[in-house]
FIKOLZA-1660 file (N, C-alpha, C; in steps of 0.1 Angstrom, whole numbers, plus 5000, padded with zeros to 4 digits):
% residues 123
   i   px   py   pz ch aa at
   1 5009 4988 4998  A  M  N
   1 5000 5001 5001  A  M CA
   1 5006 5014 4999  A  M  C
   2 5022 5013 5008  A  E  N
   2 5029 5024 5009  A  E CA
   2 5035 5027 4995  A  E  C
   3 5039 5015 4986  A  A  N
   3 5044 5017 4977  A  A CA
   3 5033 5024 4965  A  A  C
   4 5020 5023 4967  A  I  N
   4 5012 5025 4957  A  I CA
   4 5010 5044 4960  A  I  C
   5 5009 5044 4971  A  A  N
   5 5008 5059 4977  A  A CA
   5 5020 5067 4971  A  A  C
   6 5033 5060 4971  A  K  N
   6 5043 5068 4968  A  K CA
   6 5045 5071 4954  A  K  C
   7 5039 5060 4947  A  S  N
   7 5036 5062 4932  A  S CA
   7 5029 5072 4928  A  S  C
   8 5014 5073 4937  A  F  N
   8 5006 5082 4934  A  F CA
   8 5010 5095 4933  A  F  C
   9 5018 5097 4944  A  I  N
   9 5026 5113 4949  A  I CA
   9 5036 5116 4937  A  I  C
  10 5042 5105 4933  A  L  N
  10 5052 5107 4924  A  L CA
  10 5046 5112 4911  A  L  C
  11 5033 5107 4905  A  V  N
  11 5026 5108 4894  A  V CA
  11 5023 5126 4894  A  V  C
  12 5016 5125 4908  A  L  N
  12 5008 5137 4909  A  L CA
  12 5022 5152 4908  A  L  C
  13 5032 5147 4914  A  L  N
  13 5044 5157 4915  A  L CA
  13 5045 5160 4900  A  L  C
  14 5051 5149 4891  A  L  N
  14 5055 5151 4879  A  L CA
  14 5043 5160 4867  A  L  C
  15 5031 5154 4876  A  S  N
  15 5020 5163 4864  A  S CA
  15 5023 5179 4867  A  S  C
  16 5024 5182 4880  A  L  N
  16 5027 5195 4884  A  L CA
  16 5036 5203 4877  A  L  C
  17 5049 5196 4879  A  I  N
  17 5060 5201 4874  A  I CA
  17 5059 5203 4858  A  I  C
  18 5055 5192 4850  A  S  N
  18 5050 5195 4836  A  S CA
  18 5042 5206 4832  A  S  C
  19 5031 5207 4838  A  K  N
  19 5020 5218 4838  A  K CA
  19 5028 5231 4839  A  K  C
  20 5037 5230 4848  A  G  N
  20 5044 5244 4851  A  G CA
  20 5054 5247 4840  A  G  C
  21 5060 5240 4828  A  F  N
  21 5069 5240 4819  A  F CA
  21 5062 5246 4808  A  F  C
  22 5047 5242 4810  A  C  N
  22 5040 5245 4794  A  C CA
  22 5042 5257 4793  A  C  C
  23 5045 5265 4781  A  A  N
  23 5049 5276 4775  A  A CA
  23 5037 5280 4768  A  A  C
  24 5026 5274 4767  A  C  N
  24 5014 5278 4756  A  C CA
  24 5003 5288 4765  A  C  C
  25 5005 5300 4763  A  T  N
  25 4992 5308 4769  A  T CA
  25 4987 5317 4758  A  T  C
  26 4978 5324 4766  A  L  N
  26 4969 5332 4756  A  L CA
  26 4980 5345 4750  A  L  C
  27 4988 5346 4756  A  N  N
  27 4998 5356 4753  A  N CA
  27 5007 5351 4738  A  N  C
  28 5004 5339 4738  A  N  N
  28 5010 5331 4725  A  N CA
  28 5001 5336 4713  A  N  C
  29 4988 5343 4712  A  I  N
  29 4980 5345 4702  A  I CA
  29 4985 5360 4700  A  I  C
  30 4988 5365 4690  A  N  N
  30 4993 5377 4687  A  N CA
  30 4984 5382 4678  A  N  C
  31 4980 5396 4678  A  I  N
  31 4967 5404 4674  A  I CA
  31 4976 5415 4665  A  I  C
  32 4977 5415 4652  A  G  N
  32 4983 5427 4648  A  G CA
  32 4969 5435 4638  A  G  C
  33 4969 5450 4641  A  T  N
  33 4958 5456 4636  A  T CA
  33 4967 5467 4628  A  T  C
  34 4963 5468 4613  A  T  N
  34 4971 5481 4604  A  T CA
  34 4957 5486 4599  A  T  C
  35 4961 5498 4596  A  R  N
  35 4952 5506 4587  A  R CA
  35 4953 5502 4571  A  R  C
  36 4940 5501 4563  A  S  N
  36 4943 5498 4552  A  S CA
  36 4947 5508 4543  A  S  C
  37 4941 5519 4547  A  G  N
  37 4941 5532 4537  A  G CA
  37 4926 5533 4531  A  G  C
  38 4916 5525 4531  A  R  N
  38 4905 5525 4526  A  R CA
  38 4895 5531 4536  A  R  C
  39 4882 5536 4530  A  E  N
  39 4874 5540 4538  A  E CA
  39 4861 5532 4536  A  E  C
  40 4852 5529 4544  A  I  N
  40 4843 5518 4543  A  I CA
  40 4831 5524 4550  A  I  C
  41 4822 5532 4543  A  G  N
  41 4810 5539 4551  A  G CA
  41 4813 5550 4559  A  G  C
  42 4823 5555 4553  A  G  N
  42 4828 5569 4561  A  G CA
  42 4839 5563 4569  A  G  C
  43 4842 5554 4577  A  K  N
  43 4851 5548 4587  A  K CA
  43 4865 5543 4581  A  K  C
  44 4877 5546 4585  A  P  N
  44 4888 5537 4582  A  P CA
  44 4888 5522 4583  A  P  C
  45 4889 5517 4573  A  E  N
  45 4894 5500 4576  A  E CA
  45 4905 5497 4581  A  E  C
  46 4904 5486 4587  A  W  N
  46 4915 5478 4599  A  W CA
  46 4915 5465 4594  A  W  C
  47 4931 5464 4590  A  N  N
  47 4930 5448 4587  A  N CA
  47 4938 5441 4598  A  N  C
  48 4933 5431 4603  A  V  N
  48 4935 5422 4615  A  V CA
  48 4941 5410 4611  A  V  C
  49 4952 5406 4620  A  V  N
  49 4957 5393 4619  A  V CA
  49 4962 5387 4630  A  V  C
  50 4954 5374 4633  A  M  N
  50 4958 5369 4644  A  M CA
  50 4964 5356 4642  A  M  C
  51 4977 5352 4649  A  T  N
  51 4984 5346 4648  A  T CA
  51 4989 5337 4661  A  T  C
  52 4989 5322 4660  A  N  N
  52 4991 5315 4669  A  N CA
  52 5005 5314 4671  A  N  C
  53 5016 5319 4679  A  N  N
  53 5028 5318 4676  A  N CA
  53 5037 5306 4686  A  N  C
  54 5029 5296 4687  A  R  N
  54 5031 5285 4697  A  R CA
  54 5035 5269 4688  A  R  C
  55 5038 5261 4697  A  A  N
  55 5041 5249 4687  A  A CA
  55 5027 5240 4688  A  A  C
  56 5018 5245 4696  A  F  N
  56 5007 5235 4700  A  F CA
  56 4994 5245 4694  A  F  C
  57 4987 5237 4687  A  A  N
  57 4973 5243 4682  A  A CA
  57 4964 5246 4695  A  A  C
  58 4954 5257 4689  A  Q  N
  58 4945 5263 4699  A  Q CA
  58 4929 5262 4694  A  Q  C
  59 4918 5261 4703  A  T  N
  59 4908 5257 4697  A  T CA
  59 4899 5269 4708  A  T  C
  60 4885 5271 4704  A  S  N
  60 4876 5277 4712  A  S CA
  60 4882 5290 4717  A  S  C
  61 4890 5298 4706  A  I  N
  61 4896 5311 4711  A  I CA
  61 4883 5323 4713  A  I  C
  62 4884 5326 4722  A  V  N
  62 4873 5338 4724  A  V CA
  62 4881 5353 4726  A  V  C
  63 4878 5363 4722  A  L  N
  63 4881 5373 4723  A  L CA
  63 4872 5385 4733  A  L  C
  64 4880 5393 4739  A  S  N
  64 4872 5402 4745  A  S CA
  64 4870 5413 4735  A  S  C
  65 4857 5419 4730  A  C  N
  65 4855 5425 4719  A  C CA
  65 4842 5435 4725  A  C  C
  66 4844 5442 4736  A  K  N
  66 4832 5448 4744  A  K CA
  66 4830 5462 4731  A  K  C
  67 4819 5464 4726  A  G  N
  67 4816 5475 4719  A  G CA
  67 4820 5476 4704  A  G  C
  68 4823 5464 4701  A  F  N
  68 4830 5461 4687  A  F CA
  68 4817 5463 4676  A  F  C
  69 4820 5473 4669  A  Q  N
  69 4813 5479 4657  A  Q CA
  69 4819 5478 4644  A  Q  C
  70 4814 5477 4635  A  T  N
  70 4819 5478 4619  A  T CA
  70 4811 5482 4612  A  T  C
  71 4813 5492 4599  A  T  N
  71 4804 5493 4588  A  T CA
  71 4804 5483 4577  A  T  C
  72 4817 5476 4578  A  E  N
  72 4820 5465 4568  A  E CA
  72 4817 5448 4577  A  E  C
  73 4811 5444 4570  A  P  N
  73 4806 5431 4576  A  P CA
  73 4817 5421 4577  A  P  C
  74 4815 5415 4587  A  V  N
  74 4830 5403 4589  A  V CA
  74 4822 5390 4589  A  V  C
  75 4831 5383 4582  A  D  N
  75 4823 5369 4578  A  D CA
  75 4823 5361 4589  A  D  C
  76 4810 5358 4599  A  P  N
  76 4809 5349 4611  A  P CA
  76 4817 5339 4612  A  P  C
  77 4819 5332 4601  A  A  N
  77 4830 5320 4602  A  A CA
  77 4842 5322 4607  A  A  C
  78 4846 5336 4605  A  I  N
  78 4860 5341 4609  A  I CA
  78 4860 5345 4625  A  I  C
  79 4850 5358 4627  A  L  N
  79 4847 5364 4638  A  L CA
  79 4834 5366 4641  A  L  C
  80 4825 5360 4652  A  K  N
  80 4813 5361 4656  A  K CA
  80 4810 5369 4669  A  K  C
  81 4803 5379 4667  A  K  N
  81 4804 5386 4682  A  K CA
  81 4792 5379 4689  A  K  C
  82 4792 5378 4702  A  Q  N
  82 4784 5372 4710  A  Q CA
  82 4785 5381 4724  A  Q  C
  83 4777 5392 4726  A  G  N
  83 4774 5399 4733  A  G CA
  83 4788 5409 4735  A  G  C
  84 4796 5409 4743  A  D  N
  84 4810 5416 4746  A  D CA
  84 4821 5403 4745  A  D  C
  85 4816 5393 4739  A  V  N
  85 4829 5385 4735  A  V CA
  85 4829 5384 4718  A  V  C
  86 4840 5378 4711  A  C  N
  86 4839 5376 4699  A  C CA
  86 4844 5360 4699  A  C  C
  87 4837 5353 4692  A  R  N
  87 4846 5335 4689  A  R CA
  87 4852 5338 4674  A  R  C
  88 4864 5335 4677  A  L  N
  88 4872 5334 4665  A  L CA
  88 4871 5321 4659  A  L  C
  89 4869 5318 4643  A  I  N
  89 4869 5311 4639  A  I CA
  89 4859 5296 4641  A  I  C
  90 4848 5302 4645  A  M  N
  90 4836 5293 4652  A  M CA
  90 4841 5284 4660  A  M  C
  91 4854 5288 4672  A  G  N
  91 4857 5277 4679  A  G CA
  91 4869 5264 4674  A  G  C
  92 4868 5265 4659  A  N  N
  92 4877 5256 4656  A  N CA
  92 4890 5257 4656  A  N  C
  93 4900 5249 4654  A  L  N
  93 4913 5248 4656  A  L CA
  93 4920 5256 4649  A  L  C
  94 4928 5263 4653  A  L  N
  94 4941 5272 4648  A  L CA
  94 4953 5267 4651  A  L  C
  95 4957 5259 4642  A  D  N
  95 4972 5252 4642  A  D CA
  95 4983 5262 4649  A  D  C
  96 4994 5256 4649  A  A  N
  96 5004 5262 4654  A  A CA
  96 5012 5270 4640  A  A  C
  97 5012 5283 4644  A  D  N
  97 5020 5292 4636  A  D CA
  97 5009 5295 4627  A  D  C
  98 4997 5294 4627  A  A  N
  98 4988 5297 4614  A  A CA
  98 4980 5310 4622  A  A  C
  99 4974 5318 4608  A  S  N
  99 4972 5330 4613  A  S CA
  99 4955 5332 4605  A  S  C
 100 4947 5341 4610  A  V  N
 100 4934 5343 4610  A  V CA
 100 4935 5356 4604  A  V  C
 101 4929 5362 4593  A  K  N
 101 4927 5374 4589  A  K CA
 101 4914 5378 4586  A  K  C
 102 4911 5391 4589  A  F  N
 102 4900 5397 4586  A  F CA
 102 4900 5411 4587  A  F  C
 103 4891 5421 4582  A  S  N
 103 4888 5434 4582  A  S CA
 103 4877 5438 4586  A  S  C
 104 4878 5450 4591  A  Y  N
 104 4867 5458 4599  A  Y CA
 104 4867 5471 4596  A  Y  C
 105 4857 5479 4597  A  A  N
 105 4857 5496 4594  A  A CA
 105 4850 5500 4604  A  A  C
 106 4860 5511 4614  A  W  N
 106 4856 5518 4624  A  W CA
 106 4862 5529 4628  A  W  C
 107 4858 5537 4635  A  D  N
 107 4869 5549 4641  A  D CA
 107 4865 5552 4653  A  D  C
 108 4874 5550 4664  A  P  N
 108 4886 5541 4666  A  P CA
 108 4889 5529 4665  A  P  C
 109 4900 5524 4662  A  P  N
 109 4900 5509 4663  A  P CA
 109 4901 5506 4677  A  P  C
 110 4897 5492 4674  A  F  N
 110 4890 5484 4685  A  F CA
 110 4903 5476 4693  A  F  C
 111 4906 5474 4706  A  L  N
 111 4915 5466 4711  A  L CA
 111 4910 5454 4712  A  L  C
 112 4914 5444 4707  A  L  N
 112 4911 5429 4707  A  L CA
 112 4920 5423 4713  A  L  C
 113 4915 5416 4726  A  L  N
 113 4924 5408 4733  A  L CA
 113 4918 5394 4734  A  L  C
 114 4928 5380 4735  A  P  N
 114 4921 5370 4737  A  P CA
 114 4918 5372 4753  A  P  C
 115 4907 5364 4756  A  S  N
 115 4902 5360 4768  A  S CA
 115 4902 5344 4774  A  S  C
 116 4902 5336 4762  A  S  N
 116 4904 5324 4767  A  S CA
 116 4906 5315 4754  A  S  C
 117 4912 5302 4756  A  S  N
 117 4913 5294 4748  A  S CA
 117 4914 5278 4752  A  S  C
 118 4917 5270 4743  A  V  N
 118 4917 5257 4748  A  V CA
 118 4930 5249 4741  A  V  C
 119 4942 5249 4748  A  I  N
 119 4952 5243 4741  A  I CA
 119 4953 5230 4738  A  I  C
 120 4957 5224 4726  A  T  N
 120 4957 5213 4721  A  T CA
 120 4970 5207 4723  A  T  C
 121 4975 5190 4721  A  G  N
 121 4986 5186 4720  A  G CA
 121 4996 5189 4737  A  G  C
 122 5006 5192 4736  A  G  N
 122 5016 5194 4746  A  G CA
 122 5008 5198 4761  A  G  C
 123 5004 5207 4760  A  C  N
 123 4997 5219 4773  A  C CA
 123 4985 5210 4782  A  C  C
% end
């Protein structure tokens, strides 16, 4: 019985240590916004590129997008507003080093920040 308890503690300890070394966080989703130079409905257009900069894919990516508006429709398969949050690519997998792009038109630009995701693979 003592051997089982020691094995359990060892497995638990190794599990905690391995979680501590996981380098995947929401900070690994980089969001770049640049002005396109066009105007849509009297508002400047912004091009957005969201990139997963880690070795592991992520799913169910949710961004905080309180107050997000646009005069240019955004494909809901790419970015779907649901209250004060936006779901990226319908919760589907964003592979490691993959990017998603979309444009919107509003002034001023919105600060879109990742609020949650599910990391697949090693994390």
